[in-house]
N, C-alpha and C positions, 0 to 999 in steps of 0.2 A: 338484366336486359330485356327490356318490355319487345312484346313481339314485333311491334310497327316498324321499333328501331332495326329489328334483325334483319327483317325481310328490305327493308331500305338501304341496308350495308349490304345483301347479297344484291340488289338491282345494281349497286355500282360497280359492282365486278362485272368481266367478260365472262365466254363462257370458257377459254382458254384457262383465264384465270382460276375458276372455280371448278376445274379440274385440276390446275395444279396442286389446290388446297386439298382434295382427295387424293392423289399421287403424295404429294407428301405425308399425309396422315398414313398411309398404307407402307411407305417406305419407314416410316418411325416405328412401326408394329415389326416391320422385318428386319432394321438396323437391330432392334432391341433381341430379336431372337437371334441373331450372329453372332452380338457381344454376349451375351447370355451363355454362348457355347466356351467363350474363355473365361468372362467375369462371372462371378458369381456376386448377388446383390447389387449394390452402389448403384441405384436406379435413378436417386435424384440426382447422382453426378453424370450420368449417362446424359440424361434431359437438359441440364445445364449446358454441359459440352455443343450439345446440338444445336440447341439455342442460340448460343453463340457464334457457331458455325455458320448457321442461318443468317446470321445478320452481319457477318463478313465482320464479327468482333474477336477478341483472344480472351484467353482464361488464363489467371495465376490460379494453381493449384498447390493447394498448401495441406499438405499431410505428413506422417511420420515416413519414414523408409518402412517399405514390403507390404504397400496398399494395393499394388498393381496401377499404380499412377503411369507408370511407363508403357505397362502392358497394354492398358486401357488406352490409349493413345495409337500407338501402332496397331492395333485392332480395330478400332475406327478406322483409320488412316487405308487397312487394305480394304476393308468393307464398303468403301466410298472409291474405290480405287484412284486415290491419290497417291501421289510420290512421297515417301516418308523420309525425315532426317533426323536422327538425335544429334544433340549437340552436349557436350558433359561438360559445365562452368566451373573452370577451374582458375585459381588465381594468376597464372601464367599466360591464360590465352589472350590470345590479340582480337583486336577486328578484323583483321586480315584472314585470321583462322576462321570465321564466319563469313564473310563477305567475299572472299578469294583475293588471289595478288595476281598482278600479271609476272610474268618469268620472262627471263631471254632466251631465246629459240632459235637455233642455227640451222641454216636449209644447208643440207650436205652434199647438195648439188651445185647448187650456186656459192657457198661459203658465206653467205650474208645471213646477217641477224635479225631479228625483230622480239618485240613485244608479243606476247601472248597471253591472254586474259585466261586465266582458271578459275574457274565458279568454286563459289567453298559451298558448304552444307544448306546455307540460307536458301539455294535454289530447288526449294520444293514445296510440295504441297500444302504438308502437314509437317508444322516442325515442333520437337519437343525441345523446350531451354532446360536442361534438367540440371537444378541448383540453380538457380539465376543470380543471387543470392551470393554465390562464390568466386564470383569476378570484379576486378576494380569497375567502377565507373564508365571510366572511357569504351569498356569492351560491352558493359548494358547499353550503351547509349549508343552504337553500332546498331544491336539488335532492333532498340526501339526506333531507329530509326527506317527500319526496315518494316517494322509492325504499324508505321504510320503511313507512311508515304507506298507502301509496296516499289521500293527500289530502295537500290543500293547505290553507291558512290565510290568509283574506286578509278586511279588514276583520273580522274577530274570527269568522269565518262559516268553517265547514270544509266543504271543496265535496270530494267523494269523486271519483278520476281514474277513465277508464273501463277495464274489465278486457277482457283481461287487457292490465298494465301491466308493460314492457319497456323498461330503461333500458342501454342501451350507451353509455360512458364512451371515448373515447381518450386516449390521452398520447404526445407525442413523446419518447423516451428521447434525444435528443440534446440538444436545445436547453433547459434550466435554468436562464438568466438572464431575470429578469423573468414568474417563475413562481412558483406558492403551492399546492408540495407536498402533497398530501392527509394527514393526519395517520392513523395507523395503525389509530385506533379508526372512520376514515370509512373506510378502504379495506376493512377489517372487514365492512362493510356491502354488500359486489361479493360475489360467491358466487364468481364465477373471477377470475383473472387471466389473460388470453388474449392469449399474445403470437404476433404474426404476423410470420414472417418473409421474408425475401429466398425468390423464387421459385427455383426451378431452370432451369438454361440452357434446358432443354425449354421449361417452363413461361412462363419469358419469351418466347420465341421463338414462341410461340402465343398470347402477348397481344400481342406488336407484331404479329404477322400478321391477327390478329382485328382490332383497334382503330382501324386504319388504312387497312383497306377498309371500303368502304360495307357495310353491314349492318342489318337490321332485326327486333329481337329482338321476339315476342309471348312475356309470361309465363303460364302457366296458374293459377288459384288451385287451391292443394292443399287446404288447410282453413280453414275459416272461422273468425271469432272464437270463436264458442261451441263450435268442435272442441276448442278447443285447450284452454281454460278444461276442457272435461271430461276430455281426457287428464290437464290438470294435477290433476284429482282420481283419477286411476287411478293413476298415478305412485306415491301416496301408500299405496296400498292393495297394491303387489307385495311381496311376503312375502322377509323376508329372515333369513338362518340366525342363528344365536347369534352363531360363532364369525367371521362374515364382520362384525359389529358390535366383535366385538374387537378383531379386526384391525386396525379403522378406529381405532379410541382407541389400539390400539398406535402407530401410525403418529403420530397428535396427542400423545400423552403424552409420548413420548421426543424430541419438541422442546424440553419445558420441562425447564431446568437445577435444577429443586427434586426431580425424581424418583429416586427411588434408582437405577433403570436406566437413566437417561439414557447414551447412548454418547459413548465421550470426543471423539470428533469434533464432537458438538452443546455440551460444553463447551467447546469451543477456541474455534467459528468462532458459536454463535448468542449474542446478547445478550437475546434476548428470542423465546418458542417462542408456537406457536398456542392459540387458548382455545378450549372447547367448542363453539361454532359452527362453526368446521373440523371435528370429527367429524360434527358435523349434516351438513352439507354431504356429505361423502364418501359417507354412507348414502344419501344422499336423491340425491345425483347417480349414485352407483350404480345405484340402479334406476333413474332414466330411460335411463341407456346400457343396462340390460339390455333393458329396453323397444324402444331403439332396434334393439338386435339379433336381437328376436325372441321375446326368452326371457323365462319366467317367474319366475324367480328371480334372485338377485343374486349373482356367486361376487366372492371377492376379487382377482379378476383385473378385474373395473368400479372396483374401490377406487384399484388402483395406476393403473387409465390416468385417471383423475379425479385422481388425488393432485400432481400437477404444478400446475393452475391452480388447485385447491382452495388449496395449503399457500404459493406462491410468494411471496405478499403478505401472508401471516401470519407469518410467519417474519423476523425482522430481524435481520442478520449483524453482528458486531462488525468493530473494527480489525483483526483478525487477519486476519478473511476478506476484507476490502478488500485488504490489503497484498499477501495472496498469489491475489487475483484468482479467489476461490472464492466463486459466486453463488448464491443458496438453489435453484436447480436441480441445482446439483451437491449440496446436503445431500442436497435429496429424493431423489434418484440413488442417495447413500451408505444414508440412512435405509430407501430400499425392498428394497436387495441383502442387508443385515444384518437384516432383519425375516421368519421365514418366512411363508409365505403359504400352505403346504398340508401335511402331515401328512410328506413324505417330507425335506421343507427343514426342517422343524423339528427329524428327526434328525441331522442333520448340522449344524447351525445349535448354537454352544456362546455361553454367555453372555446370550443374551436369556429373559426371562420364556415361559413358553411358552402360547403363543397357541391350540395346539389340544389341551387341557387332557383326560384322558381322565374321565370320568364313571362 
């Protein structure tokens, strides 16, 4: 990013907004310290969760059991002073078990009966939807309506959910029997698909040492719900250069088979590419990541860093990819490597459209 462009970006922001960027960066480091009291490693996962939170997005966490996904989400809610609710999805779970239901209540003094709405666990700031693919589509749809509209409809009445509202759903990639996989249209509602991997040997050593010894952990509140909502507003005001938007568009549009500049490996391994929501997410998540890093502008590097959680659940691979062991992450890596992200790369790149066109 040229210095002149950075200066102009800063000039576009007010003093209050600049202070908010500094506050977010400081809060980010404090959050990592507080989460580090409970969670060992998983720094990439923490960053992606916080990026989604400050973008008003939702996350799908994919990982095998025992990787502290539930503990991470509940700890994050405590450090942010947010109400937390955990919903265990099972095949017999009904929509009303999530959204709430109306019950008949009798007034003992008058003997009159009336309907009273009992709120479900969805009425919280941070929701952990554990094993979302184990419940039928009807119940999944009830949660996804709340994610999109930030409200639920029960008894013909629309009831707004508390703000901020953040859903983190988990999936087990191993067990697929007796599950109801989310359709692509519903997967697209999640801003990020976050992979939670096994810890390193040293991290696992620290986990075993800390969790098998007596300890008392006191977490400090870093941000309130009002602070989170205010920072969510500031994220959208972060300036972004035109070439960064075009770079994000290039990454997304090259995944589509009907484009004239689609790379050969996309045509070989992809049956369906990412839609416009992916381009929006790349730019918005880039803004949030830039703020977490304490910068007042978005770079193409920010877009590259958020490309994996943004695109991995929006690229549908075909039989050829499955037969050769090609995963969506492999396709995203090849896409990033072949797409120039600065002027120097553009000079050595051939066969791809010019992202950094001269004016």
